[in-house]
N, C-alpha and C positions, 0 to 999 in steps of 0.2 A: 504494500500500500504506500502511495506517495504522501509524505507528510506535507503540512502547510509550508514548512520551511523549504522543502524541496520544490514545491510549486512556485514559491516566491523567489527562490534563488538562495545561494549559500549565505548571503548576508542579510536576507530579509528585504531586499530591494524590490525592483519591478519584477514582473512575472518572467521567469526564464522560459526558454524555448523547449526544453526537454519535458515531455509529458509521458503519461503511462507509468508502468512500474519502473523502479530504479534499476539502473544497469551499472556494471563495473567491469574494469579490465581485470580478468581473472588470471592472466599469465602474459609473459613477454619473452620473446626469444629473437635473436639476431644471427645473421650469417654474412660473412664476407669471404670472397675467394682468397686463397693464400698468397697469390702472386702480388708483390708490391711494386708500384712504379713510383720512384722517388723524384725529387726535384733534380737531383744529379742526373738521373736517367733522361729527364726531359731536356736538360741542357745539351745533350748529345743529339736531340731530335729536332729542336727548333731554337731560334735565336732568343734565348731567355737565360735567366740566372736564378739560382736558389734564393739569393737576396731579394730579387724583384718579386718572385712568387710569394715569398713569405710576407713581404711588406704590403703587397696589394691584396692578398687573399688570406694569409694566415695558414696556408697549407704546406706541409712538408712531404707528405706521401699520400698515396691513394691505392686501394686494392683494385686489381684488374683481372677479369676472367681470362682463362685460357681459351683458345679457339674452340668453338663448338659448345661452349657453356652458355646457356640461355637464361633469361629472366626467370622462367619457370623452375629451373634447377636451383637457383638461389632461393626463390620463394618457397619451394618445397622443403628445403633444409630448415629454414626458419619456421615454417608452418608445423612440421612434424615435432620440432622441439617445443613450440608454444603449446601444442595440444597435449604433449606429454607433461609439460610443466603445470598444466591446468588439471592434471589427473583425469584426463578424458581420453577417448579413442577417436579416430577420425570419423567413425560412424555417429558420434554424438553431435557433430557439426551440422547445422541446418542450412546455413548460407555462407558463401565465401565471397568477399569483396576484395578484389585485387586492385590496388592503386599502382599504376605504372604508365610511363610514357614510352617504354621500350618493350612492347609485347613480343613474344617469340615470333609472331607473324600477324598479319592483318586479321585473320580469323583462322581457326577458332580462337576464342578468348583465352588468355593466360589462365583465367580462373578455371576453365574447362581442363586445361592441361594439368594444373596443380591438383584439382579435384581427383583426377584419374591417378596421378602419381602418388598421392597420399592415401588413396582408397577411402575417400569420404563418400560412401555409397548413397547416403541419404541427403546429400547437399545439392543445392543449386547455387548459382553464382554468376558473377559478371565482372568485367574490368571497369575501372573508373579512371578517366583521364583528366587529371587536373595538375599535371606536372609536379612542381615542388610542393603543392598543397594537397597532393593525392592522399597522403596518410591522414591528415585531419579530416578531409572530406569522407574518406572510406570509414574512418572510425565513427564519425557522426552517423553515416548511413547504416552501418551495422548496429549501432546502439539503438537506432529507431526500430529496426526489425525486432530486436529483443524487447524493447520497451512496450511495443504493441502486443506482445505475447505470441507473435507469429513464429518465433524460434526461441529456444532456450539458450543456445550457444551459437555465436557467429564468429567466423574466422576473418580477421583483417590482415592482409598482406600488403606491405609497401616494398616494392622491389624494382630495381632498375639496373640494366647493364648499359650504362651511359657510354662506355667505351665503344659500343657498337654504332653510335651516331655522332661521335666526336671526330673532328678533322685534326689529325695530329700534325698537320702543316700550319694550323691556325694557332698561334701562340696565345691569342686572347682567350680562347676557350679550352684548349687541350690541357691547360694547367689546373683547371678548376674541378673537373668531374672525376668521380670514381664509381665503382660498382658495389652493390650491397643489397641486403634485404633485412626486413624486420617483420615480425608478426605478433599479433596479440589475439587472445580469445576474449570476446565480450560476452558476458553472461548476465542473467538476472541477479541482482544483489539481494540475496535472501537473508543475510545476517546483518544485524545493525552495525557490526564492526567492519563490514565490507567497505571498500572504497565506493565512490560514486562518480559517474559521469554527470556533472551538474548542468552544464549548459554548452551551447555552441554558437558560433557566429561565422558566417561565410559570405563572400561576395565575389563577383567577377566584374572585370572591366575590359571588354573586348577592344577598346581603343588602343590598348597596349600590345595587341597581338603581333605587330610587326617588330617589336623590340626584342623578342626572344621567341624563335620559332625554327622549324625545319621546313624549308620552302617546298620540297618535292616529296613525292611518294604517296600522296593522297589523290583524291579525285580531281583536284584543281590542276595539278601537274603530275600526271602518272609517270612512272619511271620510263626513261628513254635515254638514248645515247647522249642527247643534249643535256638532260638533267644530271647525268653521271659526270659528263665532261666538265660541267660547270660547278661540280661539287655541291649540288643542291640537296643532297641527302644527309647533310650534317647540320648540327646546331649552329644557328647564326644568332649573335647577340649584340645589342647596342648597350654596352656596359653602363654608361652614365645614366641612361633612362631607367634601366633596371635597378640600379643602385638607389636612385632617388625615390622611386616608387616603393621599393622594398622597405626602406627606412621609414617613410611616411606611413605606409599602410600597416606595418608591423605594430607601430605605436597606436595608430587609430583603432585597429580592430581589437587590440589588447585592452585599451581603455573602454571601448564600447561594451565588451562583455563583462568587464569588471564593474563598471558603473551600473549595468543592469542588475547585477547581483549584490549591489551595495558594498562593493569592495574597493580597496585601494591597492596599487601595485605593492605597497609595503606589506600587505596581508599575505602575499605569496611566499611559499616556502621555496619554490623553484620556478623559474621561467625557462621553458625549453623552446627555443626558436629553431626554425629550419636552418640548417647549417649551410648557407650559401657562400658566405664571405665573413671573415672575422670582423671586418670594419662595419658591416651592416648590423651585426648582432650588437657590437659595442655601442654604435650610435643609437640604435633602438632602445637598448637598456639604459643608456644615459638619459634619453628623453623620458623614459618611464621612471627615472629616479632610482634604479636598482643598482646595488653594489655587487661586486664580484661573487659574493656568497650566495646570491639569489638567481644566478643564471649560469648556464653551462655552455662551454665551447669545446667541441672535440673535432672540429674540422681539420685540425693539424694532422690527424692520423688517417682520415677517411676521405677528405675532399667532400665535394657536393655529390651525394649519392641520390639526390632527387627525392623519390618517395621513401627512401630508407633512412634519411638523416634523423628524423625525430625518434624513431625506435632505437636507433644506434646511440643517440644521446641519452635517452632514458635508461638504456642498459648500462651505459658508463656511469650515470648518476647513481644507479642502484649499487653497482659493484664497487663504486668509489665511496659509498656511505653518505652520499649527498641527498639521497631520496629515500624516505622511510615511510612506513605505513602511517596514514593519517595526515600526511603533508598535502597542502593545497598547491596544485600544480596548474600552470597555464601553458598549453601548447599553442604555438603560433607559426603560421607559414605564409609565404608569398611565392607565387610561381608564374610561369608563362601563361599568358591568356589575356590579361593578367588575372590571376586567381589570388584570393587571400582567405585564410581560415584561422579559426581559433577554437580550442576546446578547453573548457575549465573542468577540472576534476579533482576529487579527493583520492589520493593514492591508497590502494588497498593491499599491496603486496609486501 
């Protein structure tokens, strides 16, 4: 049963968006491929330096798949561990939501491939494309399926093989991205001591579509000799536009969800932002008035893994003792589209 406090929000403010029965993150797991691509490696590939990369992005290394390893492979590894960590079996999963911008193929969906690989015989599912906001979007979507009573357990996977769509001749983008996956099981919160997914806030702004995109490969520009020759099947980015939007929207969407729940940034135990760039996170945290003890940055070891950054950061926060049961946590993301998302939750693991 949803209490009046949960209906109104964590701090008793305006009505939150989450309705129905309360939901919680029941488990968390992550997976990254073992191969590491360092800044020193990139110095041999493009005109760049370790110092420049660190100064501009905060990244030292990123994990990269071997040839033939796909997004579904990374997602499957994280999914199986998350299900095991929840004390469940794949057959307990009712729906699978996969956030990714690098599906194995145009169709079938990566959710179909993961469902088959993990043996979730009773599940249906789909892919969700929101670029770097895919995990927050997928988490919200899965939570709603559980909140309505449609399913007892939902599997959320955020996974990307960004190395498959990165031009390693473009020094502006190839230094940023890495490969990885994270997964959580979302279940009904049946115990008063369980954590809670409290509220969510999302938006899109298609006016920014041309600032971060992959020009070819879809129905507008199907693959052709011309699109391949012009290297149009790789990520293209207008760095300054993305940076400014990300800093502004991270702060805006964080404040919006906090204010609706009668909270201040200082009430947060931890702020977990999408790990796109160290400078973006620091600038957004400064605008929110958060000191270093209240946010996490782990982009140094993973780069921008797109849909996987938030679960990877959550995992590091847990293993590093910075995230404990009962902590108030805010997840925030900004991605291509433009997309923006935030999820407010009480940690229950």
